[in-house]
BAMI-86100 format. One record per atom (N, C-alpha, C): residue number from 0; residue in one letter; x, z, y. Coordinates in pm, whole numbers, plus 50000, padded with zeros to 5 digits. Layout:
BEGIN
pt num: NUM residu: A u: X w: Z v: Y
...
END
This chain:
BEGIN
pt num: 0 residu: M u: 56715 w: 02805 v: 07340
pt num: 0 residu: M u: 56659 w: 02720 v: 07441
pt num: 0 residu: M u: 56508 w: 02722 v: 07425
pt num: 1 residu: A u: 56438 w: 02713 v: 07535
pt num: 1 residu: A u: 56292 w: 02707 v: 07534
pt num: 1 residu: A u: 56247 w: 02609 v: 07642
pt num: 2 residu: N u: 56139 w: 02537 v: 07614
pt num: 2 residu: N u: 56087 w: 02447 v: 07717
pt num: 2 residu: N u: 55987 w: 02523 v: 07804
pt num: 3 residu: D u: 55925 w: 02455 v: 07898
pt num: 3 residu: D u: 55838 w: 02522 v: 07994
pt num: 3 residu: D u: 55690 w: 02511 v: 07959
pt num: 4 residu: R u: 55658 w: 02482 v: 07835
pt num: 4 residu: R u: 55517 w: 02481 v: 07795
pt num: 4 residu: R u: 55465 w: 02624 v: 07800
pt num: 5 residu: E u: 55366 w: 02648 v: 07882
pt num: 5 residu: E u: 55322 w: 02784 v: 07914
pt num: 5 residu: E u: 55271 w: 02862 v: 07793
pt num: 6 residu: W u: 55186 w: 02804 v: 07712
pt num: 6 residu: W u: 55120 w: 02882 v: 07608
pt num: 6 residu: W u: 55190 w: 02877 v: 07473
pt num: 7 residu: K u: 55263 w: 02772 v: 07447
pt num: 7 residu: K u: 55330 w: 02759 v: 07318
pt num: 7 residu: K u: 55461 w: 02683 v: 07336
pt num: 8 residu: P u: 55563 w: 02751 v: 07388
pt num: 8 residu: P u: 55689 w: 02681 v: 07412
pt num: 8 residu: P u: 55760 w: 02645 v: 07281
pt num: 9 residu: D u: 55835 w: 02538 v: 07285
pt num: 9 residu: D u: 55923 w: 02504 v: 07175
pt num: 9 residu: D u: 56050 w: 02586 v: 07191
pt num: 10 residu: L u: 56093 w: 02652 v: 07085
pt num: 10 residu: L u: 56214 w: 02734 v: 07090
pt num: 10 residu: L u: 56319 w: 02674 v: 06998
pt num: 11 residu: L u: 56444 w: 02680 v: 07042
pt num: 11 residu: L u: 56555 w: 02630 v: 06963
pt num: 11 residu: L u: 56672 w: 02726 v: 06978
pt num: 12 residu: S u: 56723 w: 02772 v: 06867
pt num: 12 residu: S u: 56839 w: 02860 v: 06868
pt num: 12 residu: S u: 56961 w: 02781 v: 06823
pt num: 13 residu: I u: 57066 w: 02784 v: 06903
pt num: 13 residu: I u: 57188 w: 02709 v: 06871
pt num: 13 residu: I u: 57301 w: 02810 v: 06854
pt num: 14 residu: P u: 57355 w: 02823 v: 06732
pt num: 14 residu: P u: 57467 w: 02915 v: 06714
pt num: 14 residu: P u: 57592 w: 02864 v: 06785
pt num: 15 residu: I u: 57667 w: 02956 v: 06842
pt num: 15 residu: I u: 57791 w: 02917 v: 06910
pt num: 15 residu: I u: 57902 w: 02916 v: 06806
pt num: 16 residu: T u: 57944 w: 02795 v: 06770
pt num: 16 residu: T u: 58051 w: 02775 v: 06672
pt num: 16 residu: T u: 58156 w: 02683 v: 06733
pt num: 17 residu: R u: 58266 w: 02668 v: 06662
pt num: 17 residu: R u: 58373 w: 02580 v: 06712
pt num: 17 residu: R u: 58326 w: 02436 v: 06727
pt num: 18 residu: G u: 58228 w: 02394 v: 06650
pt num: 18 residu: G u: 58181 w: 02256 v: 06656
pt num: 18 residu: G u: 58083 w: 02227 v: 06769
pt num: 19 residu: L u: 58046 w: 02329 v: 06846
pt num: 19 residu: L u: 57951 w: 02310 v: 06955
pt num: 19 residu: L u: 58021 w: 02247 v: 07075
pt num: 20 residu: A u: 57964 w: 02140 v: 07126
pt num: 20 residu: A u: 58018 w: 02073 v: 07245
pt num: 20 residu: A u: 57910 w: 02072 v: 07353
pt num: 21 residu: V u: 57953 w: 02085 v: 07478
pt num: 21 residu: V u: 57860 w: 02084 v: 07591
pt num: 21 residu: V u: 57905 w: 01979 v: 07691
pt num: 22 residu: Q u: 57813 w: 01893 v: 07730
pt num: 22 residu: Q u: 57839 w: 01795 v: 07835
pt num: 22 residu: Q u: 57740 w: 01820 v: 07948
pt num: 23 residu: G u: 57783 w: 01797 v: 08069
pt num: 23 residu: G u: 57696 w: 01820 v: 08183
pt num: 23 residu: G u: 57696 w: 01702 v: 08279
pt num: 24 residu: W u: 57583 w: 01681 v: 08343
pt num: 24 residu: W u: 57567 w: 01580 v: 08447
pt num: 24 residu: W u: 57492 w: 01643 v: 08562
pt num: 25 residu: Q u: 57514 w: 01592 v: 08681
pt num: 25 residu: Q u: 57439 w: 01640 v: 08797
pt num: 25 residu: Q u: 57423 w: 01529 v: 08899
pt num: 26 residu: D u: 57319 w: 01542 v: 08979
pt num: 26 residu: D u: 57300 w: 01454 v: 09094
pt num: 26 residu: D u: 57287 w: 01544 v: 09216
pt num: 27 residu: D u: 57228 w: 01494 v: 09320
pt num: 27 residu: D u: 57217 w: 01572 v: 09443
pt num: 27 residu: D u: 57126 w: 01694 v: 09430
pt num: 28 residu: K u: 57033 w: 01693 v: 09336
pt num: 28 residu: K u: 56934 w: 01799 v: 09328
pt num: 28 residu: K u: 56935 w: 01879 v: 09199
pt num: 29 residu: T u: 56962 w: 01816 v: 09086
pt num: 29 residu: T u: 56950 w: 01885 v: 08958
pt num: 29 residu: T u: 57069 w: 01856 v: 08868
pt num: 30 residu: A u: 57075 w: 01932 v: 08760
pt num: 30 residu: A u: 57179 w: 01913 v: 08660
pt num: 30 residu: A u: 57114 w: 01905 v: 08522
pt num: 31 residu: S u: 57188 w: 01854 v: 08427
pt num: 31 residu: S u: 57146 w: 01849 v: 08287
pt num: 31 residu: S u: 57262 w: 01892 v: 08201
pt num: 32 residu: L u: 57233 w: 01963 v: 08093
pt num: 32 residu: L u: 57334 w: 02001 v: 07995
pt num: 32 residu: L u: 57291 w: 01948 v: 07860
pt num: 33 residu: V u: 57385 w: 01889 v: 07787
pt num: 33 residu: V u: 57359 w: 01840 v: 07652
pt num: 33 residu: V u: 57448 w: 01919 v: 07558
pt num: 34 residu: F u: 57385 w: 01983 v: 07459
pt num: 34 residu: F u: 57456 w: 02060 v: 07359
pt num: 34 residu: F u: 57459 w: 01978 v: 07231
pt num: 35 residu: Q u: 57579 w: 01945 v: 07182
pt num: 35 residu: Q u: 57594 w: 01868 v: 07060
pt num: 35 residu: Q u: 57634 w: 01964 v: 06949
pt num: 36 residu: H u: 57551 w: 01969 v: 06844
pt num: 36 residu: H u: 57571 w: 02065 v: 06737
pt num: 36 residu: H u: 57513 w: 02009 v: 06607
pt num: 37 residu: D u: 57585 w: 02029 v: 06499
pt num: 37 residu: D u: 57537 w: 01989 v: 06366
pt num: 37 residu: D u: 57482 w: 01847 v: 06362
pt num: 38 residu: G u: 57547 w: 01755 v: 06431
pt num: 38 residu: G u: 57503 w: 01616 v: 06431
pt num: 38 residu: G u: 57379 w: 01590 v: 06515
pt num: 39 residu: T u: 57341 w: 01686 v: 06597
pt num: 39 residu: T u: 57221 w: 01676 v: 06680
pt num: 39 residu: T u: 57257 w: 01702 v: 06825
pt num: 40 residu: A u: 57183 w: 01644 v: 06916
pt num: 40 residu: A u: 57201 w: 01672 v: 07059
pt num: 40 residu: A u: 57072 w: 01733 v: 07113
pt num: 41 residu: S u: 57087 w: 01844 v: 07186
pt num: 41 residu: S u: 56974 w: 01911 v: 07250
pt num: 41 residu: S u: 57002 w: 01916 v: 07399
pt num: 42 residu: T u: 56902 w: 01883 v: 07480
pt num: 42 residu: T u: 56921 w: 01869 v: 07624
pt num: 42 residu: T u: 56837 w: 01968 v: 07703
pt num: 43 residu: I u: 56900 w: 02028 v: 07803
pt num: 43 residu: I u: 56827 w: 02102 v: 07906
pt num: 43 residu: I u: 56841 w: 02017 v: 08032
pt num: 44 residu: D u: 56730 w: 01973 v: 08087
pt num: 44 residu: D u: 56739 w: 01890 v: 08207
pt num: 44 residu: D u: 56658 w: 01950 v: 08321
pt num: 45 residu: Q u: 56672 w: 01890 v: 08435
pt num: 45 residu: Q u: 56605 w: 01934 v: 08558
pt num: 45 residu: Q u: 56640 w: 02079 v: 08594
pt num: 46 residu: I u: 56767 w: 02115 v: 08578
pt num: 46 residu: I u: 56814 w: 02248 v: 08616
pt num: 46 residu: I u: 56835 w: 02245 v: 08767
pt num: 47 residu: G u: 56758 w: 02322 v: 08839
pt num: 47 residu: G u: 56763 w: 02321 v: 08985
pt num: 47 residu: G u: 56885 w: 02388 v: 09044
pt num: 48 residu: E u: 56947 w: 02477 v: 08970
pt num: 48 residu: E u: 57066 w: 02549 v: 09017
pt num: 48 residu: E u: 57189 w: 02487 v: 08952
pt num: 49 residu: R u: 57248 w: 02389 v: 09019
pt num: 49 residu: R u: 57361 w: 02315 v: 08961
pt num: 49 residu: R u: 57480 w: 02405 v: 08932
pt num: 50 residu: E u: 57510 w: 02500 v: 09021
pt num: 50 residu: E u: 57624 w: 02589 v: 08999
pt num: 50 residu: E u: 57602 w: 02676 v: 08876
pt num: 51 residu: M u: 57479 w: 02722 v: 08854
pt num: 51 residu: M u: 57448 w: 02800 v: 08736
pt num: 51 residu: M u: 57470 w: 02718 v: 08609
pt num: 52 residu: A u: 57431 w: 02591 v: 08612
pt num: 52 residu: A u: 57451 w: 02503 v: 08497
pt num: 52 residu: A u: 57600 w: 02485 v: 08469
pt num: 53 residu: Q u: 57681 w: 02471 v: 08574
pt num: 53 residu: Q u: 57825 w: 02459 v: 08555
pt num: 53 residu: Q u: 57883 w: 02585 v: 08494
pt num: 54 residu: R u: 57839 w: 02702 v: 08542
pt num: 54 residu: R u: 57888 w: 02829 v: 08487
pt num: 54 residu: R u: 57845 w: 02845 v: 08341
pt num: 55 residu: M u: 57721 w: 02809 v: 08312
pt num: 55 residu: M u: 57672 w: 02820 v: 08174
pt num: 55 residu: M u: 57754 w: 02732 v: 08081
pt num: 56 residu: A u: 57780 w: 02610 v: 08121
pt num: 56 residu: A u: 57860 w: 02519 v: 08038
pt num: 56 residu: A u: 58000 w: 02576 v: 08016
pt num: 57 residu: A u: 58060 w: 02633 v: 08119
pt num: 57 residu: A u: 58195 w: 02690 v: 08106
pt num: 57 residu: A u: 58195 w: 02808 v: 08010
pt num: 58 residu: V u: 58095 w: 02894 v: 08019
pt num: 58 residu: V u: 58087 w: 03011 v: 07930
pt num: 58 residu: V u: 58067 w: 02967 v: 07785
pt num: 59 residu: V u: 57977 w: 02873 v: 07762
pt num: 59 residu: V u: 57952 w: 02826 v: 07626
pt num: 59 residu: V u: 58076 w: 02759 v: 07569
pt num: 60 residu: R u: 58144 w: 02677 v: 07649
pt num: 60 residu: R u: 58267 w: 02612 v: 07602
pt num: 60 residu: R u: 58373 w: 02715 v: 07565
pt num: 61 residu: A u: 58390 w: 02818 v: 07647
pt num: 61 residu: A u: 58490 w: 02922 v: 07620
pt num: 61 residu: A u: 58456 w: 02998 v: 07492
pt num: 62 residu: R u: 58330 w: 03032 v: 07475
pt num: 62 residu: R u: 58290 w: 03105 v: 07354
pt num: 62 residu: R u: 58303 w: 03018 v: 07230
pt num: 63 residu: A u: 58269 w: 02891 v: 07241
pt num: 63 residu: A u: 58283 w: 02800 v: 07127
pt num: 63 residu: A u: 58430 w: 02784 v: 07089
pt num: 64 residu: A u: 58518 w: 02778 v: 07188
pt num: 64 residu: A u: 58661 w: 02763 v: 07161
pt num: 64 residu: A u: 58718 w: 02885 v: 07091
pt num: 65 residu: S u: 58662 w: 03003 v: 07118
pt num: 65 residu: S u: 58714 w: 03125 v: 07056
pt num: 65 residu: S u: 58634 w: 03168 v: 06933
pt num: 66 residu: A u: 58532 w: 03091 v: 06895
pt num: 66 residu: A u: 58451 w: 03125 v: 06777
pt num: 66 residu: A u: 58533 w: 03104 v: 06651
pt num: 67 residu: S u: 58497 w: 03181 v: 06549
pt num: 67 residu: S u: 58571 w: 03167 v: 06422
pt num: 67 residu: S u: 58495 w: 03085 v: 06322
END
């Protein structure tokens, strides 16, 4: 994950493991995804493409379920 700071973005790498959980919310315009991992929650918010956020959550959930 990376934020939108132009010159020095914050980067976060989240390994896909069985313990990874993804929750999603949306309103009329944007979506948010919350990744819960290692006792921490990381959020991607203001996602303008709600369908893309739904697909991303589904892919991450499927990969986490099949992780060893």
